C-alpha positions as CSV (number, residue, x, y, z in Angstrom):
1,M,83.2,8.7,144.5
2,K,80.1,6.6,144.9
3,P,78.7,6.3,148.5
4,R,78.7,2.8,150.0
5,H,77.3,1.0,153.0
6,A,79.5,1.4,156.1
7,L,81.6,-1.4,157.4
8,P,82.6,-2.0,161.0
9,A,86.1,-0.9,160.1
10,D,84.6,2.5,159.2
11,L,83.4,3.2,162.8
12,P,86.5,5.0,164.1
13,A,86.3,7.5,161.1
14,L,82.6,7.9,161.6
15,V,83.0,8.6,165.3
16,A,85.7,11.2,164.4
17,L,83.3,12.7,161.9
18,G,80.6,12.8,164.6
19,R,82.9,14.7,166.8
20,V,83.4,17.4,164.1
21,M,79.7,17.6,163.6
22,H,79.1,18.0,167.4
23,A,81.7,20.8,167.5
24,E,80.1,22.7,164.6
25,A,76.4,22.2,165.5
26,P,74.8,25.1,167.4
27,R,72.2,22.8,168.9
28,M,74.7,20.4,170.3
29,H,77.3,22.7,172.0
30,Y,75.7,22.4,175.4
31,T,75.8,18.6,175.5
32,H,78.7,16.2,176.0
33,F,80.1,14.2,173.1
34,D,80.5,10.5,173.9
35,G,82.4,8.6,171.2
36,D,81.6,5.2,172.7
37,K,77.9,6.0,172.6
38,V,78.2,7.2,169.0
39,R,79.9,3.9,168.1
40,R,77.1,1.9,169.8
41,V,74.4,3.9,168.0
42,L,76.1,3.5,164.6
43,E,76.4,-0.3,165.3
44,H,72.7,-0.4,166.0
45,A,71.9,1.6,162.8
46,M,74.0,-0.9,160.8
47,R,71.8,-3.7,162.1
48,S,68.4,-2.0,162.1
49,G,68.8,0.5,159.4
50,V,71.6,1.8,157.2
51,V,74.8,3.7,157.5
52,I,76.2,5.2,154.3
53,V,79.7,6.7,153.9
54,H,81.2,8.8,151.2
55,E,85.0,8.7,150.5
56,G,86.8,11.7,149.1
57,T,89.4,11.6,146.5
58,E,92.1,10.6,149.0
59,G,90.0,7.6,150.2
60,A,89.2,9.2,153.6
61,I,85.5,9.3,154.7
62,D,84.3,12.9,154.3
63,G,80.6,12.3,154.8
64,G,78.1,10.0,156.3
65,F,74.4,9.3,156.7
66,A,72.8,7.1,159.3
67,G,69.2,6.1,159.7
68,V,67.0,3.5,161.3
69,L,63.9,1.5,160.5
70,T,61.5,1.2,163.4
71,E,57.9,0.8,164.2
72,R,55.8,3.9,164.5
73,W,54.9,4.7,168.1
74,Y,51.2,4.2,167.4
75,S,51.3,1.3,164.9
76,P,53.3,-1.7,163.9
77,D,53.8,0.0,160.5
78,L,57.5,0.8,159.8
79,I,59.0,4.2,159.5
80,F,62.6,5.2,158.4
81,T,64.1,8.2,160.1
82,D,67.6,9.7,160.0
83,L,70.0,9.8,162.9
84,A,72.6,12.0,161.3
85,L,73.7,13.5,158.0
86,F,77.1,15.2,158.0
87,V,79.7,16.3,155.4
88,R,83.0,17.6,156.5
89,P,83.0,21.4,156.2
90,D,86.1,21.4,154.0
91,T,84.5,19.1,151.4
92,R,81.0,20.7,151.2
93,G,79.6,22.3,148.1
94,G,79.5,19.3,145.9
95,L,77.1,16.4,145.6
96,T,78.2,14.4,148.6
97,A,75.1,15.0,150.8
98,Y,72.8,14.4,147.8
99,R,74.6,11.1,147.0
100,L,74.5,9.9,150.6
101,I,70.7,10.5,150.9
102,R,70.0,9.1,147.5
103,E,71.8,5.9,148.5
104,A,69.7,5.7,151.7
105,L,66.5,6.3,149.7
106,D,67.5,3.5,147.3
107,W,67.9,1.2,150.4
108,C,64.5,2.3,151.7
109,Q,62.9,1.5,148.4
110,A,64.6,-1.9,148.2
111,K,63.1,-2.6,151.7
112,G,59.6,-1.9,150.3
113,L,58.9,1.3,152.1
114,K,56.5,3.8,150.7
115,P,57.7,7.4,150.3
116,R,55.7,8.7,153.3
117,D,57.4,6.0,155.4
118,V,60.6,8.0,155.1
119,Q,61.1,11.1,157.2
120,I,64.3,13.1,157.8
121,G,64.9,16.4,159.5
122,V,67.4,19.1,160.4
123,S,68.0,19.4,164.1
124,T,71.7,20.4,164.4
125,G,71.3,24.0,163.4
126,I,73.9,23.6,160.7
127,H,72.7,25.3,157.5
128,P,69.0,24.4,158.0
129,E,67.8,26.4,155.0
130,Q,70.3,24.9,152.6
131,T,69.7,21.4,154.0
132,G,65.9,21.9,153.6
133,R,66.4,22.9,150.0
134,L,68.5,19.7,149.5
135,Y,65.8,17.6,151.0
136,E,63.2,19.2,148.8
137,S,65.3,18.6,145.7
138,L,65.2,14.9,146.6
139,G,61.3,15.0,146.8
140,F,60.8,15.7,150.5
141,K,58.1,18.1,151.7
142,C,58.4,20.0,155.0
143,V,55.5,18.9,157.3
144,G,56.5,20.3,160.6
145,G,59.3,21.8,162.7
146,I,61.5,21.4,165.8
147,Y,60.9,23.8,168.7
148,E,63.5,24.2,171.4
149,L,62.5,25.7,174.8
150,E,64.5,28.8,175.5
151,A,63.5,29.3,179.2
152,F,61.3,28.0,181.9
């Protein structure tokens, strides 16, 4: 199936998918999941960025990508960054994540962004090496990292 832009009617399924991501992600276990907050963030992303969904063979949403377009903190120049990429564990191993990101990149290009205006990352702790290889296969280059404090 081809990915498509999310519709407001997709929000309950996306919130449910977010709950699955939160439960799986090693970097999220210590925080509370708030479905209402997720819904508001996705609604914001639908207005100021893009939310892409992928439907499996049964028609149910099995993956999603959300990103926003915003000004850089130091400049009025725009930057696109991801909020979330997730594919249900039982449907991984195919092209779903690739197709989701490719659709988002097509949206970025249509908005007139330059390649360096698009930055995405891996902060969940879910398969970071595999996800990094996926990003590199799409033309991304690793330019930094995320560091989490272990103790004071």
